[in-house]
MIVO-210095 format. One record per residue (C-alpha): residue number from 1; residue in one letter; chain; x negated, y negated, z. Coordinates in steps of 0.001 Angstrom, whole numbers. Layout:
BEGIN
[NUM; 'A'; 'A'; [X; Y; Z]],
...
end
This chain:
BEGIN
[1; 'X'; 'A'; [-58203; -167394; 119958]],
[2; 'X'; 'A'; [-60130; -166693; 123146]],
[3; 'X'; 'A'; [-61254; -163128; 123764]],
[4; 'X'; 'A'; [-61199; -161281; 127067]],
[5; 'X'; 'A'; [-64539; -161716; 128767]],
[6; 'X'; 'A'; [-65653; -164090; 126047]],
[7; 'X'; 'A'; [-66721; -161043; 124051]],
[8; 'X'; 'A'; [-67888; -161365; 120466]],
[9; 'X'; 'A'; [-65238; -161154; 117772]],
[10; 'X'; 'A'; [-66730; -157895; 116491]],
[11; 'X'; 'A'; [-65637; -156264; 119747]],
[12; 'X'; 'A'; [-62226; -157934; 119708]],
[13; 'X'; 'A'; [-60837; -157059; 116289]],
[14; 'X'; 'A'; [-57656; -155010; 116123]],
[15; 'X'; 'A'; [-59161; -152429; 113801]],
[16; 'X'; 'A'; [-62116; -151603; 116039]],
[17; 'X'; 'A'; [-60555; -152084; 119452]],
[18; 'X'; 'A'; [-59674; -149029; 121527]],
[19; 'X'; 'A'; [-57777; -151280; 123947]],
[20; 'X'; 'A'; [-54853; -153609; 123309]],
[21; 'X'; 'A'; [-53989; -156342; 125806]],
[22; 'X'; 'A'; [-50617; -158088; 125723]],
[23; 'X'; 'A'; [-49452; -161012; 127818]],
[24; 'X'; 'A'; [-45806; -161093; 128903]],
[25; 'X'; 'A'; [-45565; -164514; 130585]],
[26; 'X'; 'A'; [-42044; -164256; 131989]],
[27; 'X'; 'A'; [-41196; -165601; 135436]],
[28; 'X'; 'A'; [-37439; -166022; 135206]],
[29; 'X'; 'A'; [-36213; -163933; 138154]],
[30; 'X'; 'A'; [-38865; -164557; 140812]],
[31; 'X'; 'A'; [-37298; -165922; 143972]],
[32; 'X'; 'A'; [-40096; -167601; 145905]],
[33; 'X'; 'A'; [-43580; -168379; 144601]],
[34; 'X'; 'A'; [-43507; -169380; 140950]],
[35; 'X'; 'A'; [-46314; -169528; 138415]],
[36; 'X'; 'A'; [-46734; -165986; 137102]],
[37; 'X'; 'A'; [-45887; -167279; 133636]],
[38; 'X'; 'A'; [-49103; -169326; 133777]],
[39; 'X'; 'A'; [-51333; -166432; 134818]],
[40; 'X'; 'A'; [-52779; -165213; 131544]],
[41; 'X'; 'A'; [-54864; -168309; 130825]],
[42; 'X'; 'A'; [-56326; -168264; 134333]],
[43; 'X'; 'A'; [-57066; -164547; 133965]],
[44; 'X'; 'A'; [-58874; -165038; 130643]],
[45; 'X'; 'A'; [-60839; -168013; 131975]],
[46; 'X'; 'A'; [-61987; -165961; 134953]],
[47; 'X'; 'A'; [-62967; -163058; 132695]],
[48; 'X'; 'A'; [-65223; -165374; 130698]],
[49; 'X'; 'A'; [-67286; -165918; 133857]],
[50; 'X'; 'A'; [-67627; -162237; 134732]],
[51; 'X'; 'A'; [-70626; -159969; 134169]],
[52; 'X'; 'A'; [-69663; -157352; 131575]],
[53; 'X'; 'A'; [-72033; -154648; 132788]],
[54; 'X'; 'A'; [-70315; -152469; 135395]],
[55; 'X'; 'A'; [-72869; -151228; 137909]],
[56; 'X'; 'A'; [-70739; -148416; 139334]],
[57; 'X'; 'A'; [-70075; -146703; 135999]],
[58; 'X'; 'A'; [-73305; -147858; 134310]],
[59; 'X'; 'A'; [-71241; -148983; 131338]],
[60; 'X'; 'A'; [-70215; -151907; 129169]],
[61; 'X'; 'A'; [-66674; -150937; 128367]],
[62; 'X'; 'A'; [-65998; -154060; 126298]],
[63; 'X'; 'A'; [-67950; -152387; 123510]],
[64; 'X'; 'A'; [-64993; -150020; 123109]],
[65; 'X'; 'A'; [-63160; -153094; 121921]],
[66; 'X'; 'A'; [-60473; -155181; 123639]],
[67; 'X'; 'A'; [-58017; -156911; 121338]],
[68; 'X'; 'A'; [-55454; -159437; 122563]],
[69; 'X'; 'A'; [-52197; -159031; 120667]],
[70; 'X'; 'A'; [-49496; -161737; 120390]],
[71; 'X'; 'A'; [-47658; -162412; 123630]],
[72; 'X'; 'A'; [-43982; -161710; 124219]],
[73; 'X'; 'A'; [-42384; -165138; 123833]],
[74; 'X'; 'A'; [-38817; -164180; 124762]],
[75; 'X'; 'A'; [-37668; -165935; 127925]],
[76; 'X'; 'A'; [-33976; -166605; 127394]],
[77; 'X'; 'A'; [-32654; -164029; 129881]],
[78; 'X'; 'A'; [-33797; -160979; 131862]],
[79; 'X'; 'A'; [-31764; -158751; 129527]],
[80; 'X'; 'A'; [-33363; -160244; 126413]],
[81; 'X'; 'A'; [-36848; -159895; 127880]],
[82; 'X'; 'A'; [-36191; -156257; 128727]],
[83; 'X'; 'A'; [-34947; -155443; 125214]],
[84; 'X'; 'A'; [-37801; -157282; 123512]],
[85; 'X'; 'A'; [-40471; -155669; 125680]],
[86; 'X'; 'A'; [-38939; -152210; 125221]],
[87; 'X'; 'A'; [-38858; -152423; 121437]],
[88; 'X'; 'A'; [-42326; -153961; 121256]],
[89; 'X'; 'A'; [-43842; -151279; 123497]],
[90; 'X'; 'A'; [-42227; -148493; 121476]],
[91; 'X'; 'A'; [-44002; -149822; 118383]],
[92; 'X'; 'A'; [-47291; -150218; 120208]],
[93; 'X'; 'A'; [-47147; -146614; 121404]],
[94; 'X'; 'A'; [-47372; -145454; 117793]],
[95; 'X'; 'A'; [-50739; -147158; 117242]],
[96; 'X'; 'A'; [-53008; -144668; 119033]],
[97; 'X'; 'A'; [-54539; -147395; 121200]],
[98; 'X'; 'A'; [-54907; -147682; 124966]],
[99; 'X'; 'A'; [-52222; -150161; 125982]],
[100; 'X'; 'A'; [-52598; -152718; 128754]],
[101; 'X'; 'A'; [-50131; -155432; 129737]],
[102; 'X'; 'A'; [-50385; -158576; 131831]],
[103; 'X'; 'A'; [-47497; -160369; 133548]],
[104; 'X'; 'A'; [-45605; -162355; 134379]],
[105; 'X'; 'A'; [-43446; -161114; 137180]],
[106; 'X'; 'A'; [-42768; -157431; 137790]],
[107; 'X'; 'A'; [-39527; -157361; 135804]],
[108; 'X'; 'A'; [-41627; -157308; 132620]],
[109; 'X'; 'A'; [-42614; -153738; 133468]],
[110; 'X'; 'A'; [-39066; -152358; 133201]],
[111; 'X'; 'A'; [-39093; -152212; 129404]],
[112; 'X'; 'A'; [-42672; -150933; 129306]],
[113; 'X'; 'A'; [-41886; -148093; 131698]],
[114; 'X'; 'A'; [-38797; -147081; 129736]],
[115; 'X'; 'A'; [-40793; -146882; 126503]],
[116; 'X'; 'A'; [-43363; -144677; 128217]],
[117; 'X'; 'A'; [-40993; -142267; 129975]],
[118; 'X'; 'A'; [-38901; -141900; 126844]],
[119; 'X'; 'A'; [-41969; -140887; 124839]],
[120; 'X'; 'A'; [-43638; -138834; 127587]],
[121; 'X'; 'A'; [-40946; -136946; 129472]],
[122; 'X'; 'A'; [-43493; -135448; 131890]],
[123; 'X'; 'A'; [-45104; -138743; 132865]],
[124; 'X'; 'A'; [-45862; -140018; 136354]],
[125; 'X'; 'A'; [-45359; -143694; 137094]],
[126; 'X'; 'A'; [-47870; -144768; 139739]],
[127; 'X'; 'A'; [-46676; -147974; 141387]],
[128; 'X'; 'A'; [-49104; -149932; 143548]],
[129; 'X'; 'A'; [-47015; -152571; 145258]],
[130; 'X'; 'A'; [-46075; -154205; 148543]],
[131; 'X'; 'A'; [-42380; -153905; 147706]],
[132; 'X'; 'A'; [-40306; -150849; 146878]],
[133; 'X'; 'A'; [-38589; -152610; 143930]],
[134; 'X'; 'A'; [-35822; -149998; 143923]],
[135; 'X'; 'A'; [-32768; -152244; 143965]],
[136; 'X'; 'A'; [-30196; -151201; 141338]],
[137; 'X'; 'A'; [-29561; -154890; 140710]],
[138; 'X'; 'A'; [-30497; -158219; 142217]],
[139; 'X'; 'A'; [-29452; -161750; 141379]],
[140; 'X'; 'A'; [-26750; -160377; 139123]],
[141; 'X'; 'A'; [-29007; -158293; 136870]],
[142; 'X'; 'A'; [-30690; -154863; 136883]],
[143; 'X'; 'A'; [-33659; -156493; 135121]],
[144; 'X'; 'A'; [-34837; -158480; 138130]],
[145; 'X'; 'A'; [-38352; -158177; 139557]],
[146; 'X'; 'A'; [-36801; -156533; 142636]],
[147; 'X'; 'A'; [-35526; -153734; 140362]],
[148; 'X'; 'A'; [-38835; -153054; 138628]],
[149; 'X'; 'A'; [-38942; -149272; 139148]],
[150; 'X'; 'A'; [-35310; -148402; 139870]],
[151; 'X'; 'A'; [-34580; -146867; 136458]],
[152; 'X'; 'A'; [-38027; -145301; 136237]],
[153; 'X'; 'A'; [-37370; -143498; 139511]],
[154; 'X'; 'A'; [-34491; -141673; 137801]],
[155; 'X'; 'A'; [-36352; -140641; 134676]],
[156; 'X'; 'A'; [-39989; -140167; 135685]],
[157; 'X'; 'A'; [-42115; -138885; 138542]],
[158; 'X'; 'A'; [-42479; -142084; 140560]],
[159; 'X'; 'A'; [-45281; -142291; 143121]],
[160; 'X'; 'A'; [-45293; -145429; 145279]],
[161; 'X'; 'A'; [-48426; -146618; 147070]],
[162; 'X'; 'A'; [-48932; -149527; 149464]],
[163; 'X'; 'A'; [-45250; -150206; 150151]],
[164; 'X'; 'A'; [-44574; -152333; 153226]],
[165; 'X'; 'A'; [-41385; -154244; 152447]],
[166; 'X'; 'A'; [-37919; -153108; 151349]],
[167; 'X'; 'A'; [-34199; -153613; 151877]],
[168; 'X'; 'A'; [-31720; -151080; 153242]],
[169; 'X'; 'A'; [-29943; -150986; 149867]],
[170; 'X'; 'A'; [-33050; -149309; 148477]],
[171; 'X'; 'A'; [-33144; -146459; 150990]],
[172; 'X'; 'A'; [-30858; -144094; 148988]],
[173; 'X'; 'A'; [-33266; -144347; 146051]],
[174; 'X'; 'A'; [-36491; -143919; 148006]],
[175; 'X'; 'A'; [-38178; -140527; 147920]],
[176; 'X'; 'A'; [-40158; -140562; 151143]],
[177; 'X'; 'A'; [-42329; -137616; 150153]],
[178; 'X'; 'A'; [-43573; -139643; 147184]],
[179; 'X'; 'A'; [-43902; -142984; 148945]],
[180; 'X'; 'A'; [-47057; -143905; 150810]],
[181; 'X'; 'A'; [-46369; -146762; 153193]],
[182; 'X'; 'A'; [-49185; -149169; 153942]],
[183; 'X'; 'A'; [-48874; -148703; 157713]],
[184; 'X'; 'A'; [-49518; -144972; 157301]],
[185; 'X'; 'A'; [-52472; -145582; 154978]],
[186; 'X'; 'A'; [-54348; -147899; 157328]],
[187; 'X'; 'A'; [-57788; -146480; 158218]],
[188; 'X'; 'A'; [-56803; -143200; 156519]],
[189; 'X'; 'A'; [-57976; -141605; 153278]],
[190; 'X'; 'A'; [-55926; -138406; 153065]],
[191; 'X'; 'A'; [-53151; -140294; 151240]],
[192; 'X'; 'A'; [-55368; -140585; 148183]],
[193; 'X'; 'A'; [-55616; -136879; 147436]],
[194; 'X'; 'A'; [-52088; -136227; 148671]],
[195; 'X'; 'A'; [-50593; -138740; 146259]],
[196; 'X'; 'A'; [-52691; -137518; 143337]],
[197; 'X'; 'A'; [-51543; -133930; 143938]],
[198; 'X'; 'A'; [-47975; -135116; 143400]],
[199; 'X'; 'A'; [-48784; -136519; 139954]],
[200; 'X'; 'A'; [-48357; -134850; 136597]],
[201; 'X'; 'A'; [-51309; -134949; 134208]],
[202; 'X'; 'A'; [-50040; -137990; 132296]],
[203; 'X'; 'A'; [-49925; -141194; 134348]],
[204; 'X'; 'A'; [-48931; -144793; 133726]],
[205; 'X'; 'A'; [-49976; -147367; 136351]],
[206; 'X'; 'A'; [-47929; -150432; 137212]],
[207; 'X'; 'A'; [-49874; -152611; 139624]],
[208; 'X'; 'A'; [-48276; -155523; 141424]],
[209; 'X'; 'A'; [-51032; -157696; 142835]],
[210; 'X'; 'A'; [-49179; -158142; 146103]],
[211; 'X'; 'A'; [-50319; -154603; 146924]],
[212; 'X'; 'A'; [-53510; -156358; 148067]],
[213; 'X'; 'A'; [-53670; -158047; 151426]],
[214; 'X'; 'A'; [-53030; -161804; 151124]],
[215; 'X'; 'A'; [-56435; -162447; 152686]],
[216; 'X'; 'A'; [-57984; -161492; 149338]],
[217; 'X'; 'A'; [-54973; -162051; 147046]],
[218; 'X'; 'A'; [-52964; -165076; 148190]],
[219; 'X'; 'A'; [-52078; -166046; 144619]],
[220; 'X'; 'A'; [-48903; -164037; 144200]],
[221; 'X'; 'A'; [-45224; -164828; 144459]],
[222; 'X'; 'A'; [-44306; -162749; 147507]],
[223; 'X'; 'A'; [-47411; -161960; 149599]],
[224; 'X'; 'A'; [-47030; -159425; 152393]],
[225; 'X'; 'A'; [-49484; -158919; 155296]],
[226; 'X'; 'A'; [-51032; -155521; 155811]],
[227; 'X'; 'A'; [-52087; -154844; 152229]],
[228; 'X'; 'A'; [-54963; -152965; 150633]],
[229; 'X'; 'A'; [-58524; -154188; 150432]],
[230; 'X'; 'A'; [-60668; -154210; 147294]],
[231; 'X'; 'A'; [-62900; -151205; 147962]],
[232; 'X'; 'A'; [-60053; -148932; 149037]],
[233; 'X'; 'A'; [-58080; -149827; 145940]],
[234; 'X'; 'A'; [-60829; -149239; 143423]],
[235; 'X'; 'A'; [-61904; -146024; 145150]],
[236; 'X'; 'A'; [-58364; -144751; 144758]],
[237; 'X'; 'A'; [-58010; -145916; 141168]],
[238; 'X'; 'A'; [-61291; -144235; 140269]],
[239; 'X'; 'A'; [-59959; -140943; 141609]],
[240; 'X'; 'A'; [-56761; -141305; 139590]],
[241; 'X'; 'A'; [-58624; -142041; 136371]],
[242; 'X'; 'A'; [-61045; -139165; 136980]],
[243; 'X'; 'A'; [-58375; -136584; 137687]],
[244; 'X'; 'A'; [-55494; -137691; 135493]],
[245; 'X'; 'A'; [-54860; -138825; 131938]],
[246; 'X'; 'A'; [-53944; -142466; 132408]],
[247; 'X'; 'A'; [-52041; -143557; 129301]],
[248; 'X'; 'A'; [-51859; -147273; 130040]],
[249; 'X'; 'A'; [-51289; -149835; 132757]],
[250; 'X'; 'A'; [-49885; -153229; 133579]],
[251; 'X'; 'A'; [-50994; -155835; 136108]],
[252; 'X'; 'A'; [-48349; -158290; 137261]],
[253; 'X'; 'A'; [-47509; -161106; 139673]],
[254; 'X'; 'A'; [-50623; -163270; 139572]],
[255; 'X'; 'A'; [-49400; -166785; 140389]],
[256; 'X'; 'A'; [-52536; -168940; 140178]],
[257; 'X'; 'A'; [-53171; -171467; 142937]],
[258; 'X'; 'A'; [-54490; -174865; 141922]],
[259; 'X'; 'A'; [-58160; -175172; 142780]],
[260; 'X'; 'A'; [-58454; -171560; 143991]],
[261; 'X'; 'A'; [-60278; -169326; 141516]],
[262; 'X'; 'A'; [-61312; -166239; 143562]],
[263; 'X'; 'A'; [-57905; -164583; 143064]],
[264; 'X'; 'A'; [-58080; -165053; 139299]],
[265; 'X'; 'A'; [-61554; -163566; 139282]],
[266; 'X'; 'A'; [-60434; -160580; 141367]],
[267; 'X'; 'A'; [-57758; -159812; 138778]],
[268; 'X'; 'A'; [-60171; -160068; 135857]],
[269; 'X'; 'A'; [-62595; -157767; 137681]],
[270; 'X'; 'A'; [-59785; -155341; 138509]],
[271; 'X'; 'A'; [-58658; -155155; 134885]],
[272; 'X'; 'A'; [-62212; -154518; 133722]],
[273; 'X'; 'A'; [-62797; -151923; 136443]],
[274; 'X'; 'A'; [-59728; -149990; 135346]],
[275; 'X'; 'A'; [-60949; -149958; 131752]],
[276; 'X'; 'A'; [-64407; -148899; 132920]],
[277; 'X'; 'A'; [-62920; -145958; 134805]],
[278; 'X'; 'A'; [-60786; -144957; 131831]],
[279; 'X'; 'A'; [-63557; -144860; 129280]],
[280; 'X'; 'A'; [-66568; -143854; 131351]],
[281; 'X'; 'A'; [-64973; -140809; 132977]],
[282; 'X'; 'A'; [-63268; -139177; 130040]],
[283; 'X'; 'A'; [-61207; -139919; 127002]],
[284; 'X'; 'A'; [-58317; -137496; 126872]],
end
């Protein structure tokens, strides 16, 4: 079994790890670019070629322990994936570990989010995404990637950041005061503090990689122009981790491109950055 970052087994055992990492390699409802089900291997390979000392936080967060747990193998239907992920996440939430998940397409987050907002009724779901993902159903199912946060919007404090694509059917479900559109964020910074003020103390982050501009993240199923850059994104995430109690996160929608490794490396670095912010700032 390969470890994240190629770390030694003593830092990757379940007993000693503060962090659990689960792959959910489902790509059954994506409608354009395929390949998110193949992302985890590319992500791990990239992580093995990454420096594990983080300059910004002056830390080596891998020493907290990162353990990869068995992947979700269910792929028979969107409904079955949702149920399996929901029940699995409920069990994981009882383990007193920091949970992280890796997709797969964005539909894998639906079950994760439900497990979190059922356990933490005062939680904020922070969605970084190019797409609103608020459709009540799409392609004949409410468990489509285009419906990723629809149910969460009804049961949790949903904050949406980076949105720049949606359908009119989603407008009745969009809360404009809690949605920060990419066109309004461009060359601005006030949205960072404004969005954080709208959050409760407990936060779960669901990050769709198409929130980034395709110039730095082309390896995703539905890229949209006008996205975030690297430094803006990590500056914002650092603020969130510093000011809020982030209880877990998922990263979804990496669709690796043959012969193009920078995107895979960006994702590995992003994952590690988020852990570095979590454990170097505070441990609530």
